[in-house]
N, C-alpha and C positions, 0 to 999 in steps of 0.2 A: 416493363409492361405486366408481369406475373404477378408482381405487386400490386400494381394499379387494379388489376382485375379481380385481386382477393379483396380488398378493399371495399372496391364498387360492391362484389356481393355481401359481404357483412354488412354494406348500408342499405343492400334493400331487404335482406332478409334477418340480418341478425338483430339482437335485441339489445345491443350493450350501446350506453350513452355516449362514446367515442366514437361511435360509425359514423357521424359528419365529419367532423374535426378528421380520422382516417382519410376520410374520402379526399376532402379539401387537402390533405396534406401530399398524400399521394397523388393526386391528379396536377398538383403543383409540380413535384419533384419528375411526374415523368413529360410534364411541357418543357422542363428546364434541361433535364436530358437532352431531349428531342432537339431543341432549340439548339445547343452547346455543340449537340454532333453535327446539324446541320449547317449551324456555321462556317463549322470548319471545311466541311468539304466546298461548301461553295465559297470560302475564302481561296483555298485551292484551285478552285478553277476560274475565277474571276483574276486574281492576283497576276500570275505570269502572264505576260505580254508577248515575248518571245516564241517562236516556233516549238524551240526544244524546252524551252518553260511550259509551256501550255500541255506537251507532251509531258511533263514529266510530273504538273500538277495531274493531270489525269492518271499517270500512273499512280502516283500516291495516295489516288483516291481508290483504285481498285485493289491496291493493297491495303489501306484501313478495312476496307469492306468486305475484303478477302471474294474480289468478282476478278482475279485473273481472267481477262479474255482468252487466253490458249490453253484454259481447263486448270492451272494450277497455279499456286498461292506464288507469286513473284516477288523477289525485294524491290523496294525502289530506287532508282526511278525506276519504270516500265516503259521499254521503247515501243508506241504504237502509232499505227499508220493513220492516215483520216480518213477511214472507214470503221477503224477501231474507236477511232476516238467520237464520229457520229453517233457510233451504236449506245457507247456509255453516255452519252452527254443526254440521248432518247432515253434513257433508262432512267438520268437524275430528274428530268423536267418531268417523267411519269408518276416518277416517286415524290418530288413535291408538289404535282397535282392531286395525289391520292393522300398526303398528306393535310391539304387544305378540306376537300373533302371529308376526313375524319374527324380535325376540329370541328366545323360545322355543327356533324351529327352529333358528336359526344356532348355537346354544350347541353343543345335538346335532350339529348337522351338522357343526360343525368341526371336534367331537373326532370322528367317522365318520371325516372325509376323512383328519385325520391318521393314523388307523390303518388306511386304507387304505395310505398310503403306506408307513407303517414295513413293514406287511405284505409289498406288492411285493418293498421293498428286501430284507427277511429273507429271501425264497423266489426272488428270481430272477427275478419277475415286469416285464416293460418294460412300464410305461402311461404313459410320459412322453407326452404330447400326445392320449392317450384319452379317453373318452366314459365319464360317471357319469350311472345312471338309476336317479331312488328311487321305489321304490313303497310305499305306505301299506299299512295295517291298516284293519281295516273295522269300524263296530260297529254290529249289527244290531237294529232297532226293534221290527221284524215284518216275517214270522214267521218266529220261530228254528225251525228242522226243515221250515218251510215247502217248499221248492226241491224235495225229492225225494217231495213229495205234492201239487204243483201248484198250491200259493197264490201268490197276489202276497208282494212282497216289498217291504221299505222299509228303508233305512239309510243310513250315512254313513262317507265314509273319515275316520281318525283319524291324528293326526301322532305315530304311532309306524311306524318306517319300515325298509327293507331298500336300501341303498345297494349298487350293482352296479357296479365301475369297470372298463372292459375297453377292450381295445386288439388287435387282429389280429396275430398272427404270422405266420412262415415257416416254421414247425418241420411243419405240418399236423394239428398236435394241439391239442385242448382242454385246456387248464390254467388249474385255478382252486382256489384257495384259501377255505376258509372262516373269517374270524374267531371266529365263534361254534362251530365245532366242530375247533379245535387238534388236539385228538387223533385225528382222520385226516390229517394233514397234507395237503400238497400230491395232489390229484384230477387225473391225466392218461390222457387217453383218444383214440384216434382216430373219430371221425366215420365211422358205419357198422359201428364194433365193441362197441358196448353189449352189456351180459350182456340175456339175453331177458327179456321182461317177466314181472313176479311172482314170479321166481325167488329163490332163496336166498340168492343171492352180494348181491342188493341190499336184501332185507329189512331189515339193519340199521345202514344208511349212507346219511348224508345226500344222497351221491352219485346216490342214486334219481332223483332231480329233475332233476340235467343229463343224465344218460344218458334217462331221461323224455322231454324235451323234443326231445332230439336224436333219440329213435327216433322219436316221433307224429310231428314236422314232417318226418322224412323218409319217412313211408308215407303222408303224408298230400300229397306232391308239391311238399312244402317242402324238400327235400333241404340240410342246410347244412354244406357240406363244407370250408369255410374255419376254418383253427386261429385261435385267440385264446388270450390272458392275459387273467384276471380275478380281482376280491378280491372277495370279498361281507363285510359287515358288517351287522349288524340288530340294531333294540332293541325291537323286536317283543315282546310276553308269551307265553312259551310255550302254547299251548292258549286257545282263545275271540277270538281276534282275527286268524286266519287269516295265521297266518305263513306258511305250507307255499305258500297262494294266490297271495301277496304276491310269492314266491319264484320261482312257477312263470311268471306273469306276468311277471315282468322278465328270468326269461332266456327265454322266449318270443320278446319283444320285442328283446331284445339278438342273441340267433342270426341272425333275422332281416335285423336291421339291417344284419349284418356281412356277413351275402350279397346283399345288395340283393335282399330278397324281403321288403319292410315291407309292411303290409295297409294300406289307407286306414285313416285315426282315426279309432274309433268301430266298425270292424269286427266284427260278431257273431262272426266266426270264431277270432277271439282267444280269448273265453271256453271257445269250443265244444274249440279246441286245449288252453287248460289243464286242461277238465276232463277229456279224455280220457287225458294225462299221470297224472293222479288216479285214474280210473278204470279204464284200460284195461292203465297201463304196470306202475302202484303197486301197484293192487287196492284202493282205496279207492272204496267207494260213495257217495260225497259227490256233491251236488245241484250247483246253480251259482250258490248265493247268496253264497259269498265271491268266488266272478270277478267277478262281477256288481259287485257293492258297489264292489269295490277298481278294476277298471277304468273306470266309466262315475263316480266321483266328482268332486264339484267344491266347489271352496271354497263355504262355506254355502249347501249345497245338500243336499236328503236325495234320495235315488235312488229311486225309485219302478219296477219291473217286472213286467210283466203275462206270465203265461208261455201265457196263451192266442195271446196277438197276437206274442210277443215283442217286446214296445215298451217303451224304455226313457222314462222324463221324469224332469226334475229339478223338484221342490218347494223354494220357496226359503224359509228359514226366517222366520217372521213377528215376530222381536224379533232386534235385535242380540244376536250370540252373546256378549258379553261378560256378558250375564245369565244364564249357567247355566255349568253343565260337565258334563263328561261324565268316568268314575273306569274306569280297567281294574284291577280288584282281584285281581292274582297271587297267587295261595296258595302260589307256590313247590311245586307237585306239577307232574308231567309225563307227558303223556298220546302214549303211542309210537305215534303214527297211530290216523287212524280206523278203519283196517280191523279193528285190535286190539281197540277199543271198544265199550262198548252201544250205540253210534250203528250200527254194523253190523246188530246184534241188532233195533233199531228200523227200521232199512230194511226188513228181513225180514218185520217186524211189519205192517206197513204194505201191503206187497205180497200179503199173506198174506191180510188182510181186503179188500183189492181185488179179488180173484180170488175170494174168498168170495162177497162179491157179487156179481159177475159171474154167478157161476153161480147164483146167486138169483133172476136176470131184473134185476138193477138197471143203469143205464147209465152207467158209473161207469169212468173212467179211471186215478183218483187220488182219494183222501180228500180234495182241495180240491174236487173237483166236487160235494161234497155240501154244500149253502150254503140249500137250502129247509128250515122247521125241521118239517114233517110228515115229509119222507124221515129226516131226522135222528132224531125221534122215533120212527118205524118200525122204524128200524136197531136202533136201543138195545130197545126191545121183544123183535126176534126174535133178537137175539144177545148180549143181554146179560148172560142167563143161561148162556147155553152158550160165549162166549167174551168172558168178561170182561176181559181184560186186553187184547186188541185193541180191544173198543170204549173202552176208556179213551184210548188211542191216536186214537181219531177224535172222542172229547170234546175233549181239548184242541184239537186241527185246527179244529173246526167253530167253537169258543165265540174263538179268536186271530183266525179269518177273520172272525167277528162285529164283533169290536172293530178289524180294521184300517183302515178311513174314517174311525176315530173316532181312532185316529193320527195318519193323516194330516191331518185336517182341522186338529187342535192343533198339529200342526207348523207349518202353514201360519199358521195364524193367531197364535201365538207365545204359544200356552197350554201353558208347558213343565211346571204343574201336571197337567192331564192327561195330559200324554206321560210321566209319571212315574207316574201311577197305573195308567196302562194297561200300561208296563213293568212294574211291580210285580206286576200281576194277571197276565199272561203268564207270569212266574216262579213263581207257584203252581202254573199249570197244569203247567209245565215239569217242577215238584216231584214233584206229585201225581197226575198222569194221564200225563203223558209220560212218566215216573218216569226222567229221564235226567241227571241232577245228581248229585251226588257229597257226602260228609259233609265234605269241606274245603271247597266249593264254597258249600254251606248253612250252615258257620259263618262262612263269610265274608260271604255275605250278611246273616246274623242281626245280624251286629256291625254292619254298616252299616245296617242299618234301623232301631236305634237313636238315631244321629246325628241331631240335629236340624238342617234344612236337607237331607237326603236325601230327595228324592222319589221316589226309583223304585229297585229293586234287584232283580237276578238273576244269572242263573246266564250263562255264553255259550258260543256254537260249540256242541262236539259231545257234548258232557257228560261226567261220570266226575271228570275232572281240567284242571287249566288256570287259565283266571279266570272272576272273576263281574263284574258291571258295573254300575254306580251313574251315576244322573241326579239332580243337586244343585246347589243356590243356591252362585255363588261363594264365600260367606266360609264355607262348611263345610269346604272342602278339607282345614285343618289338624286340624280335628276329626276328620273322620275317620282321617287319618292316626295321630292319638292312640289313636282306638279299636281301629283294628285294632293297636296295638302292645299295649296292655293287653289286647286282647281275645281275637285271634285267635291270638298268638304264645304268650299262655299255654296256649292249646286247644294248640299244636302247636307247643311248645318246639323241635324237629327242624327247622322249617320256618322258625323267625324270620330266620335267615338270608338264605333265601331269596325270601321272600314282599316282596311290595311295593304301594304303592298309585301307578298314574299316573294322574295328570289329563291328558285329554289334549283336544284342539281337534279339531275340523270342519274339515275342509282336502281340497285338489285331490288326485287320489291317485298322478297319476305324471306326473313331469316329469324334464327332460334338464336336470340344472346347467353 
């Protein structure tokens, strides 16, 4: 592992011609050693059939790994009772799961880091000895569009990432290149000289995100004057998995770090600052769902947020993560910012209904405040005929909130079938009541619903375009890909080379490599 880490660092930041060869050799060697060790362990577990042999085998594993259950290193064979055997088997299963996650993550990570090195060299950016921060995507389980409606939120971080490599420079300028937007070339600007918020100059460039981060930090007493070089690469599908929120959080943490102004880990001000970039500088009327789910996500945990108290809690998954999969279903379509979508229309509609209710004597600040059945029925009877569209928005929010606790409970109990069923029902509400989906999204959802082993599916994110999501059994992944190949691509042949199925895993959101 140490050899591999050293070679990986050389591959990213080194200038030697042998770095790529060293990386491939060390990675192969590392995998061979890992395979040999685990092959031995698994053969010990699965080989003996007798009770005595089974105990002896597990004892030998404890000896090999230095994991004596009594707290001391014991010679083989070690006698263990059934509880000790089960405990060791559980540890082995957990380690096997971790190795599978590492293998998936590392293959994408090696590719991303090699791209960073190539782009830095091509654009004259000095990253030698620099830092790499990785931020994840997110997958909302409940309540989609609940953040700006004042509901509780629940979701997870997923292993599609944005990698940002950076290093301070002596030029006084910020120089950033994005591998995902090569047509825009190198973005270069001096802190304190960014274009005005929501100006035409930033409307159609990805640079509005680093511009916005610099602007918001400066206006909130966290001015970042230090110049730096940076390269960004990401593999998050466009639309539905919060690519922009992941980028903004990464940039906020990066600029604060470079200027020695980092906030304490878990400080909610990071979420607030990231939201201000989108709301005030870019002009996106988004809530804070994406930022919360990304900033606070933990491995194997669901993140729950209560807007009334701003309390963030983590709910452990009640079963091994290997027993289900999450899939992001990229339709191949592009949504050019929430500020230009139906999302912005829905925000205004919900605000309009709240204002109407307040004028009629209802003491509410958001649609999420309407939780009592009697109050809901009264509002629907009073405004259902005069404001039918606005009442449809309330209908989705009300029943999605009603399902929320069942979703969280099912997650904690490991009842993935119920999680999938609620996820599916929320999707129907988003389509029919909130009316925020789009034709490509619903075609993808319809295709996914036909696949045996897919237990829940719906659109993700802001709506109109982008990605849908599915919850499925592990063996259904290939069938899902085949169904998309046959069904979706036939419906939208012009998107055949752009759509994709990404099977993702629950992960920690932010890591410095």
